[in-house]
C-alpha positions as CSV (number, residue, x, y, z in Angstrom):
1,M,-17.8,-10.8,-35.3
2,A,-19.4,-9.1,-32.4
3,T,-19.3,-11.3,-29.2
4,V,-20.4,-10.9,-25.7
5,A,-16.8,-10.9,-24.5
6,G,-16.1,-8.1,-27.0
7,F,-19.0,-6.2,-25.7
8,L,-17.7,-6.4,-22.1
9,G,-14.5,-4.9,-23.3
10,Y,-16.4,-2.2,-25.1
11,V,-18.1,-1.3,-21.8
12,N,-14.7,-1.0,-20.1
13,Y,-13.7,1.4,-22.9
14,R,-16.8,3.5,-22.5
15,E,-17.1,3.4,-18.7
16,P,-14.1,2.0,-16.9
17,F,-15.8,2.2,-13.5
18,L,-18.8,0.3,-14.7
19,G,-16.5,-2.2,-16.2
20,K,-15.0,-2.8,-12.8
21,A,-18.4,-3.7,-11.5
22,L,-19.0,-6.1,-14.4
23,D,-15.8,-7.9,-13.4
24,Y,-18.1,-9.7,-10.9
25,L,-20.6,-11.0,-13.4
26,L,-21.7,-14.7,-12.9
27,G,-22.6,-15.1,-16.5
28,A,-23.7,-13.3,-19.7
29,G,-25.2,-14.4,-23.0
30,L,-27.5,-13.6,-25.9
31,K,-31.0,-15.1,-25.7
32,G,-34.3,-15.1,-27.5
33,G,-35.5,-16.2,-31.0
34,E,-33.3,-13.7,-32.8
35,K,-31.1,-13.3,-29.8
36,E,-32.6,-9.9,-29.1
37,L,-31.9,-10.2,-25.4
38,L,-28.5,-9.8,-23.6
39,E,-28.8,-11.2,-20.1
40,I,-26.2,-10.2,-17.6
41,V,-26.2,-12.2,-14.3
42,M,-24.7,-10.5,-11.2
43,P,-24.3,-11.7,-7.6
44,E,-26.8,-10.5,-5.1
45,P,-26.4,-8.8,-2.7
46,S,-23.4,-6.7,-3.8
47,T,-22.5,-3.1,-4.7
48,A,-21.3,-4.4,-8.1
49,A,-24.8,-5.7,-8.8
50,E,-26.3,-2.4,-7.8
51,L,-24.0,-0.4,-10.1
52,V,-24.7,-2.7,-13.0
53,A,-28.5,-2.7,-12.4
54,A,-28.6,1.1,-12.2
55,A,-26.8,1.2,-15.6
56,E,-29.2,-1.2,-17.4
57,K,-30.5,1.5,-19.8
58,R,-26.9,2.7,-20.7
59,L,-25.9,-0.9,-21.2
60,G,-28.7,-1.2,-23.7
61,E,-27.5,1.8,-25.6
62,Y,-23.9,0.4,-25.6
63,A,-25.3,-3.0,-26.8
64,R,-27.1,-1.3,-29.7
65,D,-23.9,0.5,-30.7
66,F,-21.7,-2.5,-30.4
67,F,-23.9,-5.2,-32.0
68,T,-25.3,-2.6,-34.5
69,R,-28.9,-3.6,-33.8
70,R,-31.6,-3.0,-31.2
71,L,-30.9,-5.2,-28.2
72,R,-32.6,-5.3,-24.8
73,V,-30.3,-5.8,-21.8
74,A,-31.6,-7.5,-18.7
75,V,-29.6,-7.6,-15.4
76,T,-30.5,-10.7,-13.4
77,L,-29.5,-11.1,-9.8
78,Q,-28.5,-14.4,-8.4
79,S,-27.2,-15.5,-5.0
80,A,-23.4,-16.1,-5.1
81,P,-22.0,-19.1,-3.3
82,G,-19.5,-18.4,-0.5
83,T,-18.7,-15.3,1.3
84,E,-16.0,-13.9,-1.1
85,L,-17.2,-12.7,-4.5
86,K,-15.2,-14.0,-7.4
87,L,-13.7,-11.8,-10.1
88,F,-14.7,-13.3,-13.4
89,P,-11.6,-12.2,-15.4
90,V,-9.3,-13.6,-12.7
91,E,-11.2,-16.9,-12.2
92,N,-11.2,-17.6,-15.9
93,S,-7.6,-16.8,-16.6
94,K,-4.7,-19.2,-16.6
95,A,-3.9,-21.1,-13.3
96,W,-0.3,-20.0,-13.3
97,N,-1.1,-16.2,-13.4
98,Q,-0.3,-14.1,-10.3
99,V,-2.6,-11.8,-8.4
100,V,-1.5,-8.8,-6.4
101,Y,-3.7,-7.6,-3.6
102,F,-2.6,-4.1,-2.5
103,L,-3.7,-1.2,-0.3
104,P,-2.4,2.4,0.0
105,L,-0.8,3.2,3.3
106,D,-2.1,6.6,4.3
107,D,-4.5,8.3,6.6
108,G,-7.3,6.1,5.5
109,C,-5.6,3.1,7.1
110,E,-5.1,4.1,10.8
111,E,-3.3,0.8,11.8
112,C,-0.8,1.0,8.9
113,V,2.5,2.8,8.6
114,G,2.9,4.8,5.3
115,P,3.4,6.2,2.9
116,G,3.3,3.9,-0.1
117,F,1.6,0.6,-0.7
118,A,1.4,-2.8,1.1
119,A,0.9,-5.7,-1.2
120,L,0.5,-9.5,-1.4
121,V,1.5,-11.3,-4.6
122,I,0.4,-14.9,-4.9
123,G,-0.5,-17.5,-7.5
124,K,-4.1,-18.4,-8.1
125,P,-3.9,-22.0,-6.6
126,G,-2.0,-20.6,-3.6
127,Y,-4.7,-18.0,-3.1
128,R,-7.5,-20.5,-3.0
129,D,-5.6,-22.4,-0.3
130,L,-4.9,-19.2,1.6
131,A,-8.6,-18.1,1.5
132,K,-9.7,-21.3,3.1
133,R,-7.1,-21.2,5.9
134,V,-6.6,-17.5,6.7
135,A,-9.6,-17.0,9.1
136,R,-8.3,-19.5,11.6
137,C,-4.5,-18.9,11.1
138,P,-2.7,-17.4,14.1
139,D,0.4,-16.6,12.0
140,P,-0.6,-15.0,8.7
141,A,2.9,-14.2,7.7
142,A,3.9,-17.9,7.8
143,L,0.7,-18.8,5.9
144,V,1.7,-16.5,3.0
145,G,4.9,-18.3,2.6
146,E,3.3,-21.7,2.9
147,C,0.9,-20.8,0.1
148,G,3.8,-19.5,-2.1
149,G,3.0,-15.8,-1.8
150,E,5.0,-12.8,-0.8
151,F,4.1,-9.8,1.3
152,F,6.0,-6.6,0.4
153,R,5.8,-2.8,0.5
154,A,6.5,-0.3,-2.3
155,R,6.7,3.5,-2.3
156,E,4.5,3.8,-5.4
157,L,2.4,1.8,-7.8
158,A,5.4,1.3,-10.2
159,G,7.2,-0.5,-7.3
160,V,4.3,-2.8,-6.8
161,V,4.4,-3.7,-10.5
162,D,8.2,-4.1,-10.5
163,H,8.0,-6.6,-7.7
164,A,5.2,-8.6,-9.3
165,V,6.1,-8.7,-13.0
166,P,9.3,-10.8,-12.5
167,R,7.2,-13.5,-10.8
168,A,4.8,-13.6,-13.7
169,R,7.6,-13.7,-16.2
170,A,9.2,-16.6,-14.5
171,R,5.9,-18.5,-14.6
172,R,5.1,-17.3,-18.1
173,G,1.9,-15.6,-16.9
174,I,0.4,-12.2,-16.2
175,V,-0.4,-10.2,-13.1
176,H,-3.9,-9.2,-12.0
177,L,-4.1,-6.2,-9.7
178,V,-6.8,-6.0,-7.0
179,T,-7.4,-3.2,-4.6
180,L,-10.1,-1.5,-2.5
181,C,-12.4,0.9,-4.2
182,R,-12.1,4.2,-2.2
183,G,-14.3,6.2,-4.6
184,L,-14.8,6.9,-8.3
185,D,-12.0,9.5,-8.6
186,D,-9.4,7.3,-6.8
187,A,-10.4,4.3,-8.8
188,L,-10.1,6.1,-12.2
189,A,-6.8,7.7,-11.1
190,L,-5.4,4.2,-10.3
191,D,-6.7,2.9,-13.6
192,Y,-5.0,5.7,-15.5
193,A,-1.8,5.1,-13.6
194,C,-1.8,1.5,-14.8
195,A,-2.4,2.7,-18.4
196,R,0.6,5.0,-18.1
197,L,2.8,2.2,-16.8
198,K,1.8,0.1,-19.8
199,E,2.6,3.1,-22.1
200,F,5.9,4.2,-20.6
201,G,7.2,1.4,-18.3
202,T,8.5,1.9,-14.8
203,P,11.3,4.3,-13.8
204,G,14.6,2.4,-14.6
205,H,13.1,-1.1,-14.4
206,E,10.5,-2.8,-16.5
207,G,10.0,-1.5,-20.0
208,P,6.6,-0.8,-21.5
209,L,6.6,-3.8,-23.9
210,E,7.2,-6.2,-21.0
211,I,4.6,-4.5,-18.8
212,R,2.0,-4.6,-21.6
213,T,2.7,-8.3,-21.9
214,R,2.7,-9.1,-18.2
215,L,0.3,-6.6,-16.5
216,G,-3.4,-7.4,-16.6
217,R,-6.2,-5.2,-15.6
218,L,-7.0,-3.4,-12.3
219,H,-9.9,-4.9,-10.4
220,L,-11.8,-3.3,-7.5
221,V,-13.2,-4.7,-4.2
222,F,-16.1,-2.5,-3.2
223,P,-16.7,-1.3,0.3
224,G,-18.6,-3.8,2.5
225,Q,-17.3,-6.7,0.3
226,F,-15.1,-9.3,1.9
227,C,-11.8,-10.2,0.3
228,S,-9.3,-12.5,2.0
229,G,-6.3,-11.0,0.1
230,L,-7.0,-7.4,1.1
231,S,-7.9,-8.4,4.7
232,L,-4.6,-10.2,5.0
233,V,-2.7,-7.3,3.6
234,H,-4.3,-5.0,6.1
235,R,-3.3,-7.4,9.0
236,L,0.3,-7.7,7.8
237,A,0.7,-4.0,7.2
238,G,-0.3,-3.2,10.7
239,A,1.8,-5.9,12.3
């Protein structure tokens, strides 16, 4: 049976970058007498909403293909509460899952020492606590520990995954990956790298079956969008 959740997965298959923007939806559902309307609610203002609104026509074509009937898609904008936009797939996943916020350490980050990645892995409840306290915390490294998280560095994406997967395994959960969107090409390259890790595993460490079980999707934070996790990673990487 064709469902709205299935349709969102189909969009991710057809246009991975558009799928990353849809991660920020506030709601989606079929409406109308014959449910001929698919409404997608996005947070305003946000880059994610702009990307989805600009793709409204394409989304209508995808909806027609997926639901096998003519369906109108309407993108509705709604003010989001709070300063930090919420990732729908992360917010609606199990409370014991882990989230990894990571940034590349290269010329794009003048205050950080590279190469490689700086990352924070933390449980969902711990992150909620951290997000409330980080702005007024004079010792961010201590705050990470208090909230049950870990800050670490890795030479490559496989190392980030190797560090985070055992935490998820111990808690019988999965790992969500969150990073800054530095452009379409970089985002798709990272997405492809995650797919290769799921297919082949990491060099000498986690096997592909375990990674497919434990590694969730890559999510993007768009430029100009505030994210407590990435802000904290940047602070700690430059310390």
